[in-house]
VOSETOR-7599 format. One record per residue: x, y, z of N, C-alpha, C in turn. Coordinates in steps of 0.05 Angstrom, whole numbers, plus 5000, padded with zeros to 4 digits. Atoms other than C-alpha are relative to their C-alpha. Layout:
# residues N
XYZXYZXYZ/...
# end
This chain:
# residues 421
501650214987572962674895497350115010/502449884990567963154926498050054977/501849965023565163344857498849744990/501050265008564562614838497849915018/502150084981560562484901497550164995/502449835006555963064884498549904976/501250105025554762794814498549745006/501350264995553162094840497650045018/502349954982548662374895497650114984/502149895017544762784843498749784983/501150225016543962164800498249835017/501750154983541161794860497450155006/502449844994536362374875498149994976/501850025023533662304804498149775004/501650234995531261614822498050045023/501849954977528361844889497850194991/502049825010524762414854497949854984/501950155016521661924805498149845018/501750174983518961524864498050165016/501849844985515162114893497450044984/502549965014507662184876499950284988/500249755013506262744827497250115004/502749884996500563244838498449984974/501750015024494563204792500149734987/500050255016493962694737502649984985/497450015014500962484715499749934971/500350075028498362194651499250254983/500749765014495062844631502350194998/497649835000501363214651502149914981/498050115019505562764607499450084972/500949955028501462924544499750304995/500649725007500663584507497150075007/502749914993494463994525498049914978/502050105019488063714494499150204980/500849805019486064374463502050054979/497949975020492764444430500049774980/500150245017492263734403497650034981/502449975017485263874377500550194977/499449815021487564484339501949894979/498050105019493564134309498949774984/501050235014489963494291497950084979/502149925019483863824259501150174978/498849845021488464284220502149864984/498050155015493063734194499049944972/500950065028493063584119498449754998/501550255001490662874131497150045008/502749964991484563114169498550184981/501449835019482963664119499349844975/500650175024483463154062497649825007/502350174992478762694101497450155001/502549834999473863264111498950044972/500949965027473663404037498949744988/501050265009472762654023497349955012/502650044988467062634073497850164987/502049835013463563224041499249894972/500550115027464262903972498249755002/501650244997461462243997497150075009/502749914992455562604030498450094976/501449915025453862923963499249764983/500650245016454262253928497749845013/502250134986449561973981497350144992/502449865009444562513962499249924972/500650095028445162293889498749735001/501250274998443761573909497150015009/502749994990437661773948498050124980/501949885020434662223894499949844974/499950165025436661743838501150164977/498849865023440161903773498150074977/501949975022433761923731499550304996/500649725008432362573693497850004979/501949965021426862833649501350034973/498949975027428062773575497850124982/501949865018424563253527500949944971/499550065028423963063453498350184983/501549835019421963513396500649894972/499750105027420863233326498550184981/501349835020419363663266500249864973/499950155025417363343200498050134980/501849915022413963503133498649764988/501550225012408463063106499150104972/500749935027407363063030498049794990/502250175010400862783002499750044970/500149985029400262622928497150044989/502749985011392662582920498050065022/499249775016390563102928502750105009/497349904995397363432925500050205023/499949814978398963762991502649955016/497650024983404763893039499250115027/500749914973403863933115502550005018/497949994980408464133171498949885026/501050144976407863683232502250015022/498249984976410863713303499249795020/500550194979411563193357501750085024/498749924976413363393429499449795022/500450204979414462883485501850065024/498549974975416862873557500149735014/499750274989419662223588501950015025/498250034976422762003653499849725011/500150264988424861333682498950025029/501050004973421461153748501049755014/499050234984423860703805497649865012/502150174990418960153819501149775017/499350254986419059513860501550065026/498749934975421359873924502850104998/497249925004427860113894500650285013/499549734988427060833920500649975030/499450044971426760583992502749885004/497350124998432960153982502150214995/498149785006436560753952500350195024/499949834977434661174012501549875023/498550144979437260644060503049994993/497250015008443660584020501350275003/498949734996444561334022500650055029/499649974971443761324097502649855009/497550154993449160784103502550144989/497749855011453761194058500650245017/499549774982452861804102501449915026/498750104976454561394163502949924995/497350075007460761114129501850254996/498449755004462961814109500850135026/499349884974462562074180501949835016/498150184985465961464209502850014988/497449995013471561504158501550265009/498849754991472762234178500949985029/499350034972472662064252502449815003/497850194999477461484239502650144994/497649855006482461954207500950185023/499349834977482062434266501249835022/499050174979483061854314502849904994/497350105007488961554276502150224999/498149784999492162234269500850065029/499549964972491462324344501949785011/498350214991494661644355502950044990/497349965011500461814309501450235015/498849784985501562474345500949915027/499450114974501462114412502649844999/497650175001506661604390502550164993/497749835006511162134360500850165024/499549854975510562534425501649825019/498650184982512561924466502849934990/497450065011518261764419501950235005/498349774995520862474427500850015030/499350014972520362414503502049785006/498250224995523961744500502950084993/497349925008529862034462501050235018/499249784982529862644508501049885026/499150134976530562184568502849884996/497450125006536361824535502150224998/498249785002539562494520500850115028/499449914973538962714593501949815014/498350204988542062064615502950014989/497449985013547762134565501550255010/498749764990549162844589501049965029/499150054972549362624662502449815000/497750195001553962044644502550144991/497749865009558562514607501250175023/499049854977559062964668501549845020/498650184982560762384712502649904989/497550105013565862124662502150225000/498049785000569162804657501250045028/499049984972569662854733501949775007/498450234994572362154737502750024986/497549975015577562304683501850215014/498449804985579862934721501149885025/499150124975580262534785502349804994/497950205007584261974751502650144992/497649865008589062474720501550115024/498749884976590262814787501349785016/498950214984591362154823502449864986/497750115015595961914767502550175005/497749824994600462524778501149955028/499150044973600662364851501049715005/499050274999602461644836498149815016/501950174985596161364870498849784983/501250215018593660974809502049954977/498350085023596760634749499150154975/500749885026596960894678497649864987/502350165011592060334660497450125010/502449894989586860624707499350274987/500449745013587861314677499049964972/500950055028587061034607497149905000/502750104999580760674628498050235005/501749774995577861324655499750174975/500149845025579661684590498349864979/501750155019576461124549497150035007/502749974992570161174590498950284993/500749735009570061934576499450004971/500550015029570661804502497449854993/502450155005565161284504497550175007/502349834992560561774542499650224980/500349795020561962314491498749904975/501250135023560261844434497049955005/502850064993553861624469498350265000/501449755000551962354479499450104971/500449925028552962514405497749844987/502150165012548661924385497250075012/502649924987543162124435499050264989/500849745011543262834408498849964971/501050055027542362574337497249885000/502650134999536562124356497950195011/501949814989533262664398499250224979/500549795021533963184342498149894979/501750125020530862704292497249965010/502750054990525062524337498450265004/501449744996523463244354499250124972/500649905027523863424280497549864988/502350155010518962874262497450105013/502349914985514163114316499150284991/500749725005514463864303499550064971/500549945029514763834227497449864991/502550145008509163324221497650155012/502249864987504863714271500950275010/499249734991506764444272498150115021/501649894978504464784335500349835026/499550164977506464214381502950045009/497349954989512364374427500649795021/499250204980515963834466500650135027/499549904973515863954541500949775018/499050204981519463584596498249985024/501850034977515063294650501149785018/499150214982516462874712498449744996/501350255002514862144710498749935027/501350064975509961874761501349765015/499250234985511161354815499149754986/500950255013511060654785497649875014/502350104986506160464840497450134991/502349865010501460994814499149884973/500750135026501760664745498349755005/501450244994499460014776497150075010/502749914991493660374811498350104977/501549895023491660724747499149774982/500850235016491560064709497749855013/502250144986487159764762497350154997/502449845003482260334750498749964973/501250065026481160104678497749805003/502150204998474959694664501149724999/499250285002475358934671500449934971/499250075027478158584610497649974981/502350055018471458354581498550264994/501349745005468259034591501750184983/498249845016474359384563500049914971/500150105028474258934502497450084986/502649935011466859074491500050304993/499949715005467859824497501850074977/498149955022473859804451498849944973/501150095025470159424397497650184992/502349835006463959874403501050274990/499249725006468060514397502250014979/497850015019473260284346498950114973/501049875024472360734285500449824975/499550175023475560244236497949784998/501950225000471059674257497250104994/502649895006464860114256499750084971/500049935028466760364188499649764982/500450245016467459664161497249885003/502750104996460859474192498050174983/501749835016457560074158500349944971/499650075028460759894092498849734993/501250265004458459174099496950034997/502949965001451359414112499350144973/500549865026451759884051500249804977/499750205021454259314007497749804999/502350184999448658864031497550144988/502249855013443659404012500450034970/499449995029447159473945499449744987/500650275011446458723935497049974997/503050015002438958773950499050174976/500849825022438559353901500649874973/499350135025442158953847498149774994/502050225004437458363859497350124990/502649875009431458833852500250114972/499749905027434459103788499449794978/500850205019432758443755497250054990/502649905009425858753751500550284989/499249755012427359313702498050225005/501749764996424660013712498950094973/501249895025419860293660500750304997/499849725006420560963627497350104991/502649895006414061353626500250274987/499949755014412461933581497350094990/502449895013407162383553500950154975/499349875025406962673483497650134988/502049875016403063123438501050044972/499249975028403163163363498150194986/501549825018400763683313500449904972/499750125026399363333247498250144979/501549885023396963563178499550295005/500149714997398564283194497950095020/501949934979394164273255497249894996/502650125004388263913224499449775019/500350224981389663333271501850055024/498449984975391963373344499949745015/499850254986394462773382501250055028/498949994973395562703457500149715010/499850284991398162043488502149965021/498050074980402461693539501749774988/498250215009408361223527501349865023/498650154980411760683567502049814985/498050185011418260313551501349855023/498950174979421159733591502449844989/497850165010428159433582499449705005/500450294997428258673573502449895015/497950104983432258363629501449764988/498550235011437857883611502149915021/497950114983444057543640501650225014/498449784988447458213654499050075028/501149924974442758403710500249775020/499850234981442857703740502949985010/497250024991450457683741500850235018/499549774983450758383771498949955028/501250074974446158143827501749805015/498350204987450457533841502750115009/497449884992456857933841499750185024/500549824977453958453889499649845026/500450174977451657893936502649895010/497450114992458657593936501750225013/498549784988461758283951499050055028/501149954974456958374009500949785020/499250214982458657694038502950025007/497249964995466057834031500450225021/499749784981465258494069499149915028/500950104974461358154125502049815013/498050184990466557614132502550155009/497749844993472058134134499550155026/500749874975468358494190500449815023/499650204979468257854231503049965005/497150044997475657764218501350235014/498949764987477358474238499150015029/501050004972473058414301501749805017/498450194985476957794322502850105004/497249904999483658124306500250235020/500049774981481958764345499649905028/500550114974479258364403502549875012/497550124991485657964407502150215006/498049794997489858594400499650145027/500549854975486458964458500549825024/499550184978486858344502503149975004/497050034998494358264487501250265011/498949754989495659004500499350035029/500849984972491758984565501749825018/498450194984495358364590502950085001/497249925001502158614567500550245019/499749764984500959274603500149935030/499950084972499658924669502849905007/497350114995506258554664502150224999/498149785002509959184641500050185024/500249844976507359564701501549885023/498650144979509959044748503050004995/497249995007516559024710501250285006/499049734995517159784716500650045030/499549984971516559724792502649865007/497650164994521959184793502550154990/497649865011526659584748500650255016/499549774984525660204790501549935026/498750104976527559814852502949924994/497350085008533559514816501850244995/498449765006535860204794500950135026/499249904973535860444867502249835012/498050194989539659824888502750044985/497649975016544659904831501450265006/498849744994545660634848501549995027/498650044974547360444920502649854996/497650155005552259934894502250174987/498149825013555560454849501350195020/499049824980556160924908502149865018/498250164984559360374950502649944985/497650055016564060214893501850244999/498349765000566360934891501650025026/498649994974567960904965502249795001/498050215000571460244956502450074983/497749925017575660524899501750215014/498449804986577661114942501749875022/498450154979580060614995501949804987/498350195014583660204942499049725000/501250274999578959614949498849924973/501150065027576059674878501950124979/498549895022579559764812498450204984/501449815018577960294761498049864983/501950165017574759754718497449945014/502450064985570059554773498350255005/501549754996568260284788498550084975/501349925025566760434715497749814993/502250195006562759794707497650055018/502349964982558559934768498650264994/501349745007557360654748498449974974/501450045026555460434677497449855005/502450154994550559924704497950175014/501949824986547560444750498650194980/501249825020546560924691498149854982/501850155017543560374648497449935015/502450074984538860164704498250255003/501649754998536660894713498550054975/501449965026535160954639497949794996/502050215003531660284638497550055017/502349954982527260484697498250224988/501649785011525161134664498649924974/501250095025523960814597497849805004/502150204994519960244628497550145009/502449844991515360754662498750144976/501049865023514761134597498549814982/501450205016512860494560497349945011/502650054987507360354610498150244995/501649765005504861074604499050014971/500850005029504861014528497749804995/502050215003500860364530497450095013/502449914986495960654581498750234984/501249785015495061294540498749914975/501250105025493760914476497349855005/502550134993488460484510497950205007/502049804993485061084540499250174976/500749865025485361434473498149844984/501850175016482160834439497349975013/502550014986476760834493498650275001/501049725000475661584482499850125028/499949884974477461734553501850255001/498449765004482562254530499850094971/500049885027482762714469497549914984/502550095013475462554453498850234985/501149795017474263044398499449904971/500850125026472462564341497350114993/502649895008466762864301498449794985/
# end
C-alpha cells in the first residue's frame, strides 16, 4: 500500500512540475539547437539538390541575358572556268554573320534573367524552409511518442504494484478473486500499452534520426500552460501576422517571381513577332585575285502564324500564373488565420485539460483511500486511475500541440531558425 501511494504521489508531482514556470525560453528549450539544425538542414540531400538546381538556373539566366546568338563564319571555295578566252580561276568567299536583337529584346531578356535569378534563390530558400518545417514536425512527433512512452511506463509500474497488492490481499482474504483478476488484467493491459508505445516511439525516433542524421532527441520539461497563453498574446495581431506571413512566405514569393518571369516571357514572345535580322560582312577574291569584293549582308525571317500563336500562348501562360498566385495568396491567408485562431482555442483548452488532470489525479488518490477502507471496488479504483493517467497524457499532449503550432508559426515568420539564404 505504501509503494502504491508513492507511485500515485509521484504521478501527481509530474502534473505539479508541469505547472511551474520554466527558466529561459521554454519554446527554444523544447527545440533542438539552432546551429545544429542549420548544419543538418543545409547538409541534407534535399537542400544540396536544391543548391545544385539553383546554380543551374543561375547559369541559364546568364544565357538568357547574353542571348543564344553566335557568330557564323562561312568559307566558300570555287573554280571559275571561262571559255573565251579559255581560262580557269580559283575564287574564295569569306563571310562573318551574327543575328542581332532589335526592338528592345535585349532589355526584356535582361529583365527576364533577373526574374529567373530571383526565382532560383527563392526556390532554394523554400527548400531550406520546408526542410526545417519537416524536421520540426518529426521532432515534435518523436517528443509526442516519447511522452506516451513515459506515461505507459508509469502506468505499468502502478499496475504492477496494484497487482502485487491485490495478490497479497487475496491471500489474506481481504478481497475477492474477481478483484485480483481485475488487477491482473489491468497489468496485462498496461504491458500491452507499453509495448505499443515503445514501437511507436522507436519508429518516430528512427524517422527523425535517419532522415536528419546529427539530430538527437532530448527530453525537455513542458512549460506552464499559462505561459503558452502569454506567449501567444505576444504574437502580432492577426492582420499584421497575416501580412508578415504572406510577405515572407517563400512559396508565394516564388510563384510571384515566376508569374513576373512568365509575363516578361509573354512580352518577349509578343516582340518576337518582329523578327530579328542577321547581319554579316563578307569579302570575295574573284578571278584569281583580279577582282576583290567587300560587302555587307542582311537577312530577315518572314513572320507568320507561328510567332503570333507563340505570343498568344505565352500571354495565356502568364495570365494563368498570375491567377494561381492570387489563388495561393487567398489559400495561405486563410490557412494562417485558421492556424492562429485554432491556436488560441488550443491554448485555452490546454489550461482546462491541465486543471482537469490535477482534479482527476486528486480523485484517483481519494479512490485509492476509499478502496483501502472498502468503500470502492477494484473496478472503480482501476477506472479512476486509468482516467487520471489518460488526463495526464492528454494535458501534456495538449501543451505539446500548442507548442508545435506556435513553433510552426514563428518558423514561418522567420522568428526562429532564420537561416534561409
